[in-house]
Backbone as ProteinMPNN parsed JSONL, in Angstrom:
{"seq_chain_A": "MMEYRCFGESDWEASHSLVAQDASRALIYLSDRRDVKDLPILVLGQSHGG", "coords_chain_A": {"N_chain_A": [[3.707, -2.299, -8.805], [1.598, -2.427, -5.944], [-1.112, -4.253, -4.806], [-4.074, -3.856, -3.102], [-5.61, -5.646, -0.535], [-8.421, -5.496, -0.472], [-9.634, -4.846, -2.714], [-10.244, -5.166, -6.378], [-9.917, -8.579, -7.499], [-10.084, -9.495, -5.023], [-11.194, -11.343, -2.04], [-11.599, -10.007, 0.315], [-13.497, -7.656, 2.482], [-13.691, -4.197, 2.029], [-11.946, -1.888, 4.026], [-11.202, 1.069, 5.95], [-9.006, 0.739, 7.658], [-7.71, -1.682, 6.789], [-6.855, -0.933, 4.191], [-5.127, 1.21, 5.086], [-3.313, -0.329, 6.556], [-2.105, -2.066, 4.593], [-1.006, -0.188, 2.917], [0.961, 0.876, 4.839], [2.562, -1.356, 5.236], [3.518, -1.906, 2.66], [5.093, 0.337, 2.268], [7.091, 0.007, 4.232], [8.137, -2.302, 3.387], [9.249, -1.509, 0.86], [11.061, 0.6, 1.774], [12.944, -0.949, 3.175], [14.241, -2.281, 1.251], [17.518, -3.034, -0.224], [18.196, -1.744, -2.686], [16.647, 0.476, -2.747], [16.912, 1.766, -0.36], [18.333, 4.106, 0.312], [17.194, 6.036, -1.397], [14.872, 8.683, -2.207], [11.462, 8.134, -1.589], [8.329, 8.457, -3.19], [4.987, 9.001, -2.157], [1.846, 8.614, -3.404], [-1.742, 9.208, -3.117], [-5.041, 8.078, -3.552], [-8.545, 8.477, -3.657], [-10.855, 5.804, -3.056], [-13.364, 6.224, -3.282], [-16.492, 6.823, -1.421]], "CA_chain_A": [[2.506, -1.667, -8.033], [1.025, -3.115, -5.014], [-2.556, -4.485, -4.857], [-4.735, -3.832, -1.783], [-6.487, -7.03, -0.434], [-9.898, -5.232, -0.458], [-10.106, -4.442, -4.233], [-9.862, -6.015, -7.54], [-10.489, -9.856, -7.323], [-9.826, -9.956, -3.55], [-12.398, -11.636, -1.283], [-11.674, -9.19, 1.559], [-14.207, -6.539, 2.587], [-12.884, -3.136, 2.016], [-12.1, -0.956, 5.23], [-9.978, 1.912, 6.065], [-7.888, 0.194, 8.611], [-7.037, -2.756, 6.027], [-6.213, -0.195, 3.316], [-4.065, 1.704, 5.603], [-2.376, -1.347, 6.891], [-1.496, -2.564, 3.371], [-0.097, 0.809, 2.538], [2.094, 1.018, 5.537], [3.483, -2.468, 5.036], [4.204, -1.679, 1.481], [6.142, 1.348, 2.463], [8.097, -0.542, 5.049], [8.913, -3.203, 2.448], [10.1, -0.704, -0.06], [12.091, 1.252, 2.408], [14.032, -1.937, 3.581], [15.028, -2.985, 0.145], [18.738, -2.441, -0.388], [18.3, -1.006, -3.912], [15.918, 1.714, -2.609], [17.004, 2.188, 1.074], [18.88, 5.595, 0.46], [16.542, 6.818, -2.268], [13.6, 9.259, -1.825], [10.092, 7.443, -1.921], [7.152, 9.348, -3.298], [3.714, 8.318, -1.904], [0.724, 9.082, -3.895], [-2.888, 8.505, -2.675], [-6.125, 8.247, -4.406], [-9.734, 8.005, -3.021], [-11.533, 4.793, -3.733], [-14.752, 6.54, -3.033], [-16.976, 6.823, -0.041]], "C_chain_A": [[1.994, -2.774, -7.153], [-0.57, -3.357, -5.188], [-2.999, -4.651, -3.337], [-5.567, -5.046, -1.799], [-8.031, -6.726, -0.463], [-10.392, -4.848, -1.841], [-9.617, -5.395, -5.279], [-10.732, -7.43, -7.276], [-10.314, -10.493, -5.932], [-11.196, -10.37, -2.94], [-12.594, -10.988, 0.027], [-12.891, -8.148, 1.448], [-13.509, -5.305, 2.835], [-13.132, -2.335, 3.507], [-11.01, -0.081, 5.266], [-8.836, 1.407, 6.725], [-7.102, -0.905, 7.697], [-6.266, -2.114, 4.954], [-4.947, 0.497, 3.862], [-2.935, 0.718, 6.168], [-1.584, -1.899, 5.648], [-0.584, -1.481, 2.903], [0.988, 0.976, 3.306], [3.039, -0.187, 5.439], [4.201, -2.418, 3.558], [5.196, -0.713, 1.361], [7.287, 0.89, 3.216], [8.903, -1.491, 4.113], [9.727, -2.432, 1.484], [11.198, -0.108, 0.577], [13.314, 0.309, 2.91], [14.752, -2.591, 2.451], [16.438, -2.276, -0.048], [18.823, -1.515, -1.661], [17.479, 0.196, -3.796], [16.344, 2.34, -1.25], [17.381, 3.698, 1.099], [18.287, 6.531, -0.574], [15.301, 7.539, -1.653], [12.536, 8.308, -2.325], [9.016, 8.457, -1.982], [5.905, 8.59, -3.144], [2.509, 9.132, -2.492], [-0.603, 8.361, -3.445], [-4.007, 8.967, -3.557], [-7.504, 7.745, -3.756], [-10.265, 6.989, -3.796], [-12.944, 4.891, -3.475], [-15.299, 6.452, -1.611], [-17.062, 8.103, 0.797]], "O_chain_A": [[1.957, -3.934, -7.563], [-1.198, -2.481, -5.783], [-2.441, -5.388, -2.524], [-6.14, -5.461, -2.807], [-8.831, -7.662, -0.477], [-11.575, -4.548, -2.003], [-8.753, -6.251, -5.094], [-11.914, -7.446, -6.935], [-10.377, -11.7, -5.7], [-12.227, -9.799, -3.295], [-13.526, -11.281, 0.776], [-13.245, -7.817, 0.317], [-12.738, -5.262, 3.794], [-14.239, -2.193, 4.026], [-9.952, -0.364, 4.702], [-7.711, 1.68, 6.306], [-5.888, -1.006, 7.87], [-5.144, -2.548, 4.691], [-3.872, 0.425, 3.267], [-1.752, 1.056, 6.184], [-0.39, -2.157, 5.799], [0.543, -1.782, 2.509], [2.048, 1.222, 2.729], [4.25, -0.002, 5.56], [5.334, -2.864, 3.382], [6.084, -0.801, 0.512], [8.408, 1.306, 2.924], [10.133, -1.473, 4.066], [10.906, -2.753, 1.331], [12.302, -0.226, 0.047], [14.463, 0.735, 3.028], [15.717, -3.335, 2.627], [16.503, -1.047, -0.03], [19.556, -0.529, -1.595], [17.559, 1.0, -4.725], [16.064, 3.529, -1.098], [16.779, 4.465, 1.851], [18.734, 7.671, -0.694], [14.742, 7.044, -0.675], [12.695, 7.726, -3.398], [8.773, 9.214, -1.042], [5.689, 7.622, -3.872], [2.249, 10.249, -2.046], [-0.65, 7.133, -3.381], [-3.974, 10.019, -4.196], [-7.533, 6.588, -3.338], [-10.246, 7.067, -5.025], [-13.682, 3.907, -3.433], [-14.585, 6.031, -0.701], [-17.476, 8.056, 1.955]]}, "name": "protein", "num_of_chains": 1, "seq": "MMEYRCFGESDWEASHSLVAQDASRALIYLSDRRDVKDLPILVLGQSHGG"}
């Protein structure tokens, strides 16, 4: 499971653009892996408030 840089023990300040950027990069990373490349990927989202 990935960790967003704006939550947990991160020093970053939360913003929609940073969370979206992290999620996009995680999806690209996962879809580029050879062991996952041809498999379906399920993306779930959850509100962090606001």
